[in-house]
NUVOVEX-419458 format. One line per 4 residues: number of its first residue (from 1); for each residue x, y, z of N, C-alpha, C, O, CB. Coordinates in pm, 1 decimal. Glycine has a CB too. Layout:
residues N
NUM = X/Y/Z/X/Y/Z/X/Y/Z/X/Y/Z/X/Y/Z ~ ...
This chain:
residues 87
1 = -339.8/-761.9/-3484.5/-247.1/-732.0/-3372.5/-219.4/-577.4/-3427.8/-222.7/-529.6/-3541.2/-98.9/-846.6/-3357.5 ~ -188.4/-516.5/-3287.1/-161.6/-373.6/-3301.9/-24.0/-352.2/-3216.1/-1.6/-412.7/-3111.2/-294.0/-278.7/-3245.6 ~ 59.7/-263.1/-3271.9/176.2/-235.3/-3240.6/157.7/-126.2/-3108.2/54.2/-60.6/-3096.6/250.9/-185.3/-3371.4 ~ 260.1/-116.6/-3019.9/222.6/-34.5/-2906.7/210.0/128.2/-2940.3/116.8/200.9/-2906.2/331.5/-60.3/-2794.6
5 = 311.4/160.6/-3005.3/281.3/304.7/-3074.4/130.5/335.6/-3158.7/85.0/450.0/-3160.9/404.2/323.8/-3189.4 ~ 63.0/225.7/-3223.7/-52.2/248.8/-3264.1/-153.8/240.4/-3158.3/-245.6/322.3/-3160.3/-74.9/171.5/-3363.5 ~ -147.7/141.6/-3056.4/-221.6/135.4/-2938.3/-231.6/266.3/-2859.9/-340.5/301.4/-2814.5/-165.4/34.2/-2856.8 ~ -125.6/336.8/-2843.2/-99.9/468.2/-2758.0/-163.6/573.0/-2847.1/-243.9/643.0/-2785.4/69.4/504.3/-2725.8
9 = -150.9/600.0/-2962.7/-213.8/678.6/-3028.4/-387.7/675.8/-3046.5/-465.1/770.4/-3061.4/-146.2/664.9/-3136.6 ~ -412.4/540.4/-3039.4/-545.6/530.6/-3063.8/-623.5/579.8/-2946.4/-728.0/643.6/-2959.4/-579.3/396.3/-3098.4 ~ -564.2/545.2/-2818.6/-603.3/615.0/-2688.6/-552.9/697.5/-2618.8/-563.3/712.0/-2497.0/-618.8/555.9/-2613.2 ~ -470.2/781.1/-2726.1/-435.6/894.2/-2677.5/-347.5/900.5/-2536.4/-353.9/993.6/-2456.1/-554.8/958.5/-2669.5
13 = -281.9/807.9/-2525.7/-191.9/793.8/-2399.1/-33.2/784.5/-2454.4/-3.0/732.1/-2561.6/-238.1/644.8/-2305.4 ~ 53.1/839.6/-2369.8/178.3/831.9/-2396.7/279.1/702.1/-2370.4/267.1/646.9/-2261.0/216.4/932.8/-2335.9 ~ 366.5/655.9/-2453.1/411.4/526.2/-2449.6/478.1/471.4/-2312.0/476.8/355.9/-2269.4/503.9/516.8/-2558.1 ~ 536.4/586.9/-2255.0/559.9/562.5/-2110.1/449.7/536.5/-2009.0/471.4/463.2/-1912.6/625.3/669.6/-2063.2
17 = 345.8/587.9/-2026.3/217.9/559.1/-1937.0/201.8/413.0/-1963.8/202.7/334.7/-1868.8/73.5/650.1/-1977.8 ~ 185.4/365.9/-2100.9/144.5/225.9/-2115.8/265.9/158.0/-2062.1/232.8/50.1/-2013.0/105.4/180.9/-2268.5 ~ 376.3/177.3/-2054.2/474.6/57.9/-2013.3/483.6/82.2/-1862.0/543.9/-7.9/-1803.8/636.6/61.4/-2092.0 ~ 436.7/186.1/-1780.2/447.5/198.2/-1643.5/321.1/120.9/-1598.4/317.6/72.6/-1485.2/457.3/350.4/-1594.2
21 = 213.9/107.6/-1687.0/100.1/14.5/-1629.8/113.1/-104.1/-1646.0/64.9/-180.4/-1562.3/-19.9/32.0/-1674.2 ~ 179.4/-151.9/-1754.1/220.2/-268.1/-1787.7/321.8/-325.3/-1678.7/320.1/-443.6/-1644.6/273.4/-257.3/-1920.9 ~ 391.2/-251.4/-1638.4/505.3/-298.5/-1526.3/448.4/-310.2/-1417.5/484.1/-402.1/-1343.8/623.0/-209.4/-1497.9 ~ 338.0/-215.9/-1374.2/247.8/-214.1/-1239.4/183.2/-339.4/-1232.3/207.9/-425.6/-1148.0/132.9/-98.3/-1233.2
25 = 91.1/-348.2/-1332.5/35.3/-487.9/-1347.3/97.9/-614.7/-1302.0/48.6/-683.8/-1212.8/17.5/-508.0/-1472.5 ~ 224.5/-648.6/-1374.7/285.3/-764.8/-1344.1/383.4/-754.6/-1227.9/462.3/-845.9/-1203.7/347.4/-812.7/-1459.5 ~ 377.0/-632.0/-1149.6/438.2/-604.0/-1004.1/331.9/-668.2/-888.8/361.8/-731.2/-787.4/457.4/-422.2/-978.2 ~ 218.0/-636.5/-931.1/118.9/-675.9/-843.5/42.0/-826.7/-825.0/-30.1/-866.7/-733.6/31.4/-588.1/-873.1
29 = 92.0/-900.7/-962.6/63.1/-1037.3/-965.6/177.9/-1114.2/-901.7/161.9/-1227.1/-855.4/36.8/-1082.0/-1106.2 ~ 313.4/-1038.7/-900.4/405.9/-1114.4/-847.8/393.5/-1095.1/-675.1/414.5/-1185.3/-594.1/547.3/-1071.1/-916.1 ~ 357.8/-967.5/-645.3/348.5/-955.1/-502.9/244.0/-1038.8/-428.5/266.1/-1068.7/-311.2/325.0/-820.2/-474.3 ~ 128.0/-1079.6/-491.2/36.6/-1172.1/-464.8/69.2/-1284.9/-443.3/31.3/-1340.2/-340.0/-38.7/-1180.1/-539.2
33 = 147.1/-1348.3/-533.6/235.4/-1472.1/-513.5/318.1/-1498.3/-369.4/306.6/-1592.8/-291.3/341.6/-1463.8/-626.2 ~ 405.0/-1381.5/-362.5/494.9/-1375.2/-272.5/424.5/-1364.4/-115.2/472.3/-1425.7/-19.7/584.0/-1258.2/-314.6 ~ 297.8/-1272.3/-104.3/220.1/-1268.1/6.2/163.8/-1414.9/27.3/157.7/-1456.3/143.1/111.2/-1159.6/-10.4 ~ 125.3/-1490.8/-69.7/86.9/-1643.8/-48.3/184.9/-1739.0/29.9/167.0/-1815.2/124.9/69.9/-1708.8/-187.1
37 = 299.6/-1705.0/-48.3/419.3/-1777.2/20.8/475.0/-1754.7/173.8/516.4/-1831.9/260.3/530.5/-1746.1/-61.7 ~ 455.5/-1605.5/165.9/504.8/-1576.2/327.3/402.1/-1601.0/424.1/437.0/-1620.6/540.5/548.6/-1421.8/356.4 ~ 288.0/-1602.9/395.3/171.2/-1650.0/460.9/182.0/-1804.0/500.4/160.1/-1842.5/615.2/51.0/-1624.6/368.9 ~ 214.9/-1882.0/404.1/208.4/-1999.4/443.4/316.9/-2044.8/507.0/311.3/-2148.2/573.6/179.2/-2068.9/355.5
41 = 443.9/-1963.6/492.4/563.9/-2025.6/581.1/531.7/-1947.9/719.4/589.3/-1981.6/822.8/739.5/-1989.5/514.0 ~ 460.7/-1868.7/717.5/436.6/-1821.7/862.5/324.1/-1919.3/932.2/342.8/-1944.6/1051.2/382.2/-1657.0/862.6 ~ 242.7/-1959.6/886.7/141.4/-2052.9/933.1/198.8/-2190.1/961.6/176.4/-2251.7/1065.8/31.1/-2064.1/831.8 ~ 275.6/-2234.8/860.2/349.6/-2342.1/866.4/460.4/-2354.3/1015.6/471.3/-2459.8/1078.2/424.5/-2336.1/725.1
45 = 522.5/-2247.7/1047.0/599.2/-2239.2/1154.6/529.4/-2175.3/1277.4/594.6/-2158.0/1380.4/714.5/-2170.3/1117.4 ~ 375.4/-2133.4/1268.3/306.8/-2113.6/1406.3/337.5/-1979.7/1422.4/328.1/-1939.7/1538.5/357.1/-2206.0/1533.0 ~ 371.1/-1900.1/1340.0/404.8/-1740.3/1373.6/519.2/-1708.3/1486.0/517.5/-1611.3/1561.8/263.7/-1667.2/1432.0 ~ 613.8/-1805.1/1481.0/696.5/-1802.9/1559.7/838.3/-1730.9/1521.6/927.4/-1693.4/1597.9/700.2/-1923.9/1592.2
49 = 829.4/-1722.6/1357.1/954.8/-1674.6/1310.8/911.7/-1544.0/1267.1/798.3/-1527.5/1222.3/1026.2/-1761.4/1200.8 ~ 1007.2/-1437.1/1278.7/1014.7/-1303.1/1240.6/1053.9/-1275.1/1089.7/1093.7/-1365.3/1015.9/1109.3/-1240.1/1330.0 ~ 1040.7/-1151.4/1051.8/1109.8/-1132.4/901.1/1269.3/-1193.4/887.4/1307.6/-1256.0/788.6/1117.9/-954.3/865.1 ~ 1327.4/-1172.2/968.9/1461.2/-1212.8/926.2/1477.7/-1365.3/901.7/1563.5/-1391.0/817.3/1560.5/-1168.4/1030.1
53 = 1407.7/-1483.7/962.8/1407.8/-1600.2/953.4/1328.3/-1619.0/812.9/1373.2/-1692.1/724.6/1356.4/-1660.6/1078.1 ~ 1198.0/-1542.1/798.5/1121.3/-1598.3/685.6/1231.2/-1535.6/565.7/1252.1/-1599.8/462.8/937.9/-1538.1/678.4 ~ 1286.1/-1426.8/587.4/1360.4/-1373.5/469.1/1475.2/-1486.3/449.8/1506.0/-1516.1/334.4/1424.3/-1211.6/496.9 ~ 1535.0/-1545.4/550.8/1643.9/-1662.4/526.3/1570.5/-1786.5/451.3/1626.0/-1852.0/363.1/1712.0/-1719.8/681.6
57 = 1452.4/-1807.7/493.0/1391.0/-1932.2/418.2/1342.0/-1887.0/274.4/1321.4/-1965.8/182.2/1258.6/-1997.2/505.2 ~ 1329.1/-1774.8/268.9/1293.3/-1742.7/115.4/1405.0/-1724.9/27.2/1389.9/-1738.2/-94.2/1213.1/-1615.8/100.4 ~ 1532.3/-1691.7/85.5/1632.0/-1650.6/16.2/1709.7/-1806.6/-50.8/1800.9/-1802.4/-133.5/1725.7/-1550.4/122.3 ~ 1662.1/-1913.2/-5.4/1697.1/-2042.8/-65.0/1623.2/-2054.4/-170.5/1673.2/-2117.2/-263.8/1681.2/-2157.3/16.4
61 = 1512.2/-2009.7/-184.4/1446.4/-2015.6/-342.3/1458.8/-1885.2/-415.0/1456.5/-1899.2/-537.3/1279.9/-2050.1/-343.1 ~ 1469.3/-1781.7/-379.0/1466.2/-1660.3/-452.6/1550.8/-1556.5/-406.1/1598.6/-1569.1/-293.4/1341.3/-1611.9/-457.8 ~ 1579.7/-1447.5/-479.4/1643.6/-1354.1/-445.3/1525.3/-1214.7/-379.7/1433.3/-1158.0/-438.8/1735.9/-1328.4/-577.7 ~ 1573.7/-1197.4/-248.2/1489.8/-1094.5/-206.2/1528.5/-1001.6/-82.6/1607.8/-1040.4/3.1/1369.7/-1156.3/-180.6
65 = 1475.8/-893.4/-79.3/1534.1/-800.1/60.3/1466.0/-830.8/126.6/1356.9/-877.1/93.6/1543.1/-652.5/77.2 ~ 1518.0/-811.6/283.2/1444.1/-829.8/387.9/1357.2/-706.5/421.2/1279.4/-716.7/516.0/1527.9/-868.1/491.8 ~ 1363.9/-582.4/346.5/1298.4/-490.5/407.2/1172.3/-509.9/322.7/1072.1/-449.8/361.6/1367.8/-351.0/412.4 ~ 1163.6/-579.6/221.0/1039.6/-600.6/142.1/954.9/-700.0/229.6/838.3/-668.7/253.4/1071.3/-661.0/-11.4
69 = 1007.9/-822.7/281.0/969.1/-896.9/371.5/893.4/-833.4/489.7/775.0/-858.5/512.2/1072.6/-960.0/406.1 ~ 961.2/-757.9/556.7/938.7/-691.8/668.2/793.0/-609.5/625.2/684.5/-619.5/682.5/1074.8/-598.4/709.5 ~ 818.9/-545.0/533.5/690.7/-444.8/503.6/581.3/-513.2/467.0/474.0/-458.7/492.7/710.2/-342.8/391.4 ~ 578.9/-641.5/402.1/466.3/-705.9/382.0/420.2/-772.5/460.0/303.7/-811.0/450.2/464.3/-763.1/301.9
73 = 496.7/-803.9/557.0/457.4/-909.5/686.0/359.5/-809.3/791.0/256.3/-844.3/848.1/627.8/-974.3/785.7 ~ 418.9/-690.3/795.8/353.0/-571.2/871.3/238.9/-525.9/795.2/144.9/-493.1/867.5/450.1/-448.6/893.4 ~ 219.0/-514.2/673.3/114.6/-480.7/597.6/-2.2/-551.6/613.4/-110.2/-493.7/624.9/146.8/-484.4/480.0 ~ 11.9/-705.3/615.7/-96.4/-820.9/628.2/-88.8/-868.5/774.0/-137.2/-978.8/799.2/-67.4/-953.3/521.3
77 = -45.7/-812.9/850.0/-53.3/-863.1/995.4/27.7/-1010.4/1025.1/-28.5/-1083.4/1106.8/-217.6/-881.9/1031.5 ~ 113.6/-1044.0/984.9/201.9/-1181.9/975.1/311.5/-1182.3/1094.1/385.9/-1277.4/1118.0/288.6/-1192.4/817.3 ~ 309.2/-1084.3/1150.5/440.6/-1072.2/1278.9/413.2/-1179.3/1372.3/306.9/-1227.2/1411.7/443.4/-915.6/1381.4 ~ 554.5/-1209.7/1402.7/568.5/-1343.5/1495.3/473.8/-1297.3/1613.2/428.8/-1183.0/1621.0/744.4/-1383.8/1554.1
81 = 455.3/-1371.1/1679.6/370.0/-1356.6/1835.7/485.5/-1397.2/1937.0/544.8/-1505.0/1941.9/213.5/-1481.8/1859.1 ~ 500.9/-1298.4/2006.9/618.0/-1253.7/2119.6/558.5/-1320.9/2235.3/439.5/-1297.6/2256.6/642.3/-1074.0/2151.5 ~ 614.9/-1392.5/2306.0/563.9/-1447.2/2436.3/621.5/-1369.8/2544.1/732.9/-1318.1/2535.9/596.9/-1596.0/2456.8 ~ 543.5/-1361.6/2648.4/547.8/-1241.6/2764.7/653.6/-1320.9/2858.8/623.1/-1436.9/2886.6/373.5/-1200.1/2855.9
85 = 767.1/-1272.6/2907.0/855.2/-1334.0/2978.8/793.0/-1294.2/3139.9/768.4/-1178.1/3172.9/1013.3/-1281.7/2934.2 ~ 773.2/-1417.1/3233.3/726.9/-1378.7/3360.8/849.0/-1391.2/3443.7/944.3/-1457.3/3402.4/606.8/-1463.1/3412.4 ~ 851.5/-1326.3/3568.0/945.8/-1323.6/3661.8/887.8/-1393.3/3781.0/954.3/-1405.5/3883.9/990.8/-1187.0/3687.9
């Protein structure tokens, strides 16, 4: 086993760079799981729920910000389908 400082000296990287890389890797795996959960909820409700309702459903299980849910839904094309009103 090698300590963090020895590892950083060996590869000539700063400690802050190592910790930033470690945090970023964890963030991507967490985000991937969240996308799967949001996608499942959208499919379950046949894309009739928007980001507010999806956020409300997610808040029953975890603490999450509505802006993050909205950004992820927009990025992956999971927006609700709006019916056109006819006159």
